[in-house]
N, CA, C and O of each residue as an XYZ file, in Angstrom:
268
protein
N      -2.107     21.466    -16.367
C      -2.211     22.801    -16.905
C      -2.788     22.741    -18.316
O      -2.635     21.741    -19.018
N      -3.428     23.784    -18.710
C      -4.072     23.793    -20.017
C      -3.077     23.930    -21.154
O      -3.301     23.389    -22.237
N      -1.996     24.633    -20.931
C      -0.949     24.739    -21.943
C       0.335     25.220    -21.286
O       0.340     25.635    -20.127
N       1.408     25.158    -22.033
C       2.703     25.549    -21.475
C       2.765     27.004    -21.076
O       3.434     27.355    -20.104
N       2.074     27.860    -21.816
C       2.093     29.285    -21.504
C       1.451     29.548    -20.140
O       1.995     30.300    -19.331
N       0.313     28.940    -19.889
C      -0.359     29.118    -18.600
C       0.488     28.509    -17.491
O       0.605     29.091    -16.413
N       1.063     27.375    -17.736
C       1.938     26.718    -16.772
C       3.084     27.651    -16.390
O       3.445     27.753    -15.217
N       3.640     28.316    -17.365
C       4.745     29.247    -17.127
C       4.256     30.477    -16.373
O       4.909     30.914    -15.426
N       3.126     31.040    -16.773
C       2.581     32.224    -16.105
C       2.368     31.954    -14.621
O       2.660     32.810    -13.786
N       1.866     30.782    -14.292
C       1.595     30.438    -12.895
C       2.846     30.055    -12.112
O       2.762     29.766    -10.918
N       3.994     30.048    -12.762
C       5.238     29.754    -12.067
C       5.443     28.287    -11.782
O       6.247     27.924    -10.924
N       4.716     27.431    -12.501
C       4.836     25.992    -12.274
C       5.964     25.395    -13.116
O       6.766     24.609    -12.613
N       6.025     25.766    -14.397
C       7.073     25.205    -15.255
C       8.125     26.244    -15.652
O       9.068     25.920    -16.374
N       7.975     27.468    -15.195
C       8.988     28.520    -15.309
C       9.170     29.073    -13.901
O       8.203     29.154    -13.144
N      10.364     29.446    -13.547
C      10.549     29.972    -12.195
C       9.731     31.248    -11.952
O       9.709     32.140    -12.801
N       9.061     31.338    -10.798
C       8.364     32.575    -10.473
C       9.351     33.746    -10.488
O      10.444     33.661     -9.928
N       8.948     34.829    -11.133
C       9.816     35.992    -11.216
C      10.775     35.975    -12.395
O      11.567     36.901    -12.568
N      10.707     34.933    -13.199
C      11.622     34.829    -14.331
C      11.147     35.661    -15.522
O       9.972     36.013    -15.624
N      12.079     35.963    -16.409
C      11.726     36.671    -17.633
C      10.775     35.835    -18.481
O       9.886     36.376    -19.138
N      10.959     34.528    -18.467
C      10.072     33.644    -19.241
C       8.637     33.772    -18.753
O       7.710     33.814    -19.561
N       8.443     33.835    -17.438
C       7.103     33.991    -16.872
C       6.504     35.320    -17.321
O       5.353     35.376    -17.755
N       7.272     36.363    -17.218
C       6.797     37.698    -17.602
C       6.438     37.739    -19.080
O       5.382     38.256    -19.446
N       7.300     37.203    -19.930
C       7.039     37.219    -21.367
C       5.814     36.383    -21.732
O       5.062     36.748    -22.636
N       5.611     35.272    -21.039
C       4.426     34.448    -21.294
C       3.153     35.222    -20.967
O       2.167     35.139    -21.699
N       3.175     35.974    -19.869
C       1.994     36.751    -19.504
C       1.790     37.920    -20.467
O       0.657     38.222    -20.843
N       2.866     38.570    -20.862
C       2.756     39.648    -21.856
C       2.132     39.100    -23.133
O       1.234     39.717    -23.707
N       2.608     37.946    -23.572
C       2.076     37.339    -24.798
C       0.588     37.024    -24.645
O      -0.189     37.238    -25.575
N       0.193     36.525    -23.494
C      -1.219     36.204    -23.256
C      -2.074     37.467    -23.273
O      -3.171     37.464    -23.829
N      -1.585     38.535    -22.674
C      -2.312     39.806    -22.695
C      -2.488     40.275    -24.138
O      -3.576     40.691    -24.534
N      -1.414     40.204    -24.916
C      -1.481     40.650    -26.311
C      -2.414     39.768    -27.138
O      -3.105     40.255    -28.032
N      -2.430     38.480    -26.839
C      -3.294     37.555    -27.566
C      -4.773     37.850    -27.277
O      -5.604     37.827    -28.185
N      -5.082     38.119    -26.039
C      -6.472     38.361    -25.642
C      -6.925     39.786    -25.947
O      -8.119     40.040    -26.105
N      -5.974     40.714    -26.029
C      -6.288     42.131    -26.261
C      -5.352     42.678    -27.346
O      -4.455     43.466    -27.047
N      -5.554     42.268    -28.589
C      -4.620     42.653    -29.662
C      -4.539     44.155    -29.922
O      -3.574     44.620    -30.529
N      -5.522     44.914    -29.479
C      -5.505     46.365    -29.675
C      -4.592     47.085    -28.688
O      -4.274     48.257    -28.886
N      -4.169     46.402    -27.633
C      -3.337     47.006    -26.595
C      -1.892     47.082    -27.082
O      -1.374     46.131    -27.668
N      -1.254     48.212    -26.836
C       0.146     48.373    -27.246
C       1.050     47.420    -26.463
O       0.690     46.947    -25.385
N       2.217     47.152    -27.019
C       3.191     46.289    -26.344
C       3.567     46.877    -24.988
O       3.726     46.149    -24.009
N       3.705     48.193    -24.938
C       4.058     48.853    -23.680
C       2.979     48.637    -22.625
O       3.290     48.348    -21.470
N       1.724     48.775    -23.011
C       0.614     48.576    -22.073
C       0.504     47.107    -21.654
O       0.167     46.812    -20.507
N       0.786     46.195    -22.572
C       0.757     44.770    -22.238
C       1.812     44.448    -21.187
O       1.559     43.677    -20.261
N       2.991     45.038    -21.332
C       4.068     44.840    -20.348
C       3.651     45.442    -19.006
O       3.848     44.819    -17.962
N       3.081     46.641    -19.024
C       2.619     47.270    -17.785
C       1.569     46.407    -17.086
O       1.612     46.233    -15.868
N       0.635     45.874    -17.856
C      -0.408     45.027    -17.278
C       0.191     43.760    -16.676
O      -0.147     43.376    -15.556
N       1.081     43.116    -17.426
C       1.718     41.890    -16.927
C       2.509     42.172    -15.656
O       2.425     41.415    -14.689
N       3.268     43.248    -15.657
C       4.052     43.588    -14.469
C       3.149     43.861    -13.265
O       3.470     43.462    -12.145
N       2.024     44.539    -13.494
C       1.097     44.830    -12.398
C       0.505     43.551    -11.819
O       0.403     43.403    -10.602
N       0.116     42.632    -12.692
C      -0.463     41.363    -12.230
C       0.579     40.550    -11.466
O       0.296     40.029    -10.387
N       1.775     40.444    -12.024
C       2.822     39.664    -11.357
C       3.199     40.276    -10.009
O       3.435     39.552     -9.042
N       3.255     41.598     -9.944
C       3.568     42.259     -8.676
C       2.456     42.025     -7.659
O       2.731     41.695     -6.506
N       1.213     42.193     -8.076
C       0.079     42.027     -7.167
C      -0.029     40.608     -6.629
O      -0.530     40.391     -5.525
N       0.442     39.645     -7.411
C       0.320     38.236     -7.016
C       1.666     37.603     -6.686
O       1.812     36.381     -6.700
N       2.646     38.451     -6.390
C       3.975     37.973     -5.973
C       4.517     36.905     -6.915
O       5.041     35.875     -6.491
N       4.371     37.191     -8.224
C       4.855     36.279     -9.268
C       4.257     34.878     -9.164
O       4.848     33.909     -9.640
N       3.096     34.777     -8.546
C       2.401     33.498     -8.353
C       3.273     32.470     -7.621
O       3.134     31.264     -7.826
N       4.173     32.969     -6.766
C       5.035     32.051     -6.008
C       4.226     31.094     -5.145
O       4.629     29.948     -4.944
N       3.083     31.558     -4.630
C       2.250     30.681     -3.805
C       1.665     29.536     -4.625
O       1.508     28.427     -4.114
N       1.342     29.794     -5.891
C       0.818     28.738     -6.747
C       1.889     27.666     -6.965
O       1.614     26.471     -6.861
N       3.099     28.104     -7.264
C       4.204     27.153     -7.475
C       4.439     26.336     -6.212
O       4.639     25.125     -6.293
N       4.417     26.977     -5.044
C       4.636     26.265     -3.787
C       3.523     25.266     -3.504
O       3.790     24.144     -3.073
N       2.280     25.663     -3.743
C       1.157     24.743     -3.529
C       1.244     23.553     -4.475
O       0.985     22.417     -4.076
N       1.606     23.811     -5.718
C       1.742     22.730     -6.682
C       2.842     21.767     -6.245
O       2.651     20.551     -6.241
N       3.996     22.326     -5.878
C       5.111     21.480     -5.450
C       4.744     20.647     -4.219
O       5.108     19.475     -4.129
N       4.030     21.248     -3.281
C       3.616     20.520     -2.069
C       2.632     19.408     -2.394
O       2.672     18.338     -1.786
N       1.753     19.661     -3.348
C       0.740     18.666     -3.704
C       1.321     17.444     -4.386
O       0.769     16.349     -4.269
N       2.421     17.611     -5.092
C       3.006     16.470     -5.806
C       4.170     15.841     -5.049
O       4.749     14.854     -5.503
N       4.508     16.404     -3.911
C       5.646     15.877     -3.126
C       5.292     14.562     -2.467
O       6.123     13.977     -1.772
């Protein structure tokens, strides 16, 4: 992974669906789009996590690949 934040967002080093995963994605949104309000950053993060099922498939694929 490129950094711990991305690792967490993808559910590899933070549990998929965890608050840590959500906060990491919110932080990334705010970092890339500093003009966006905190509320909008949370909405965006929640939408992405919902659309991608908290990246549970990424965590499962990673776990299977290293097993």
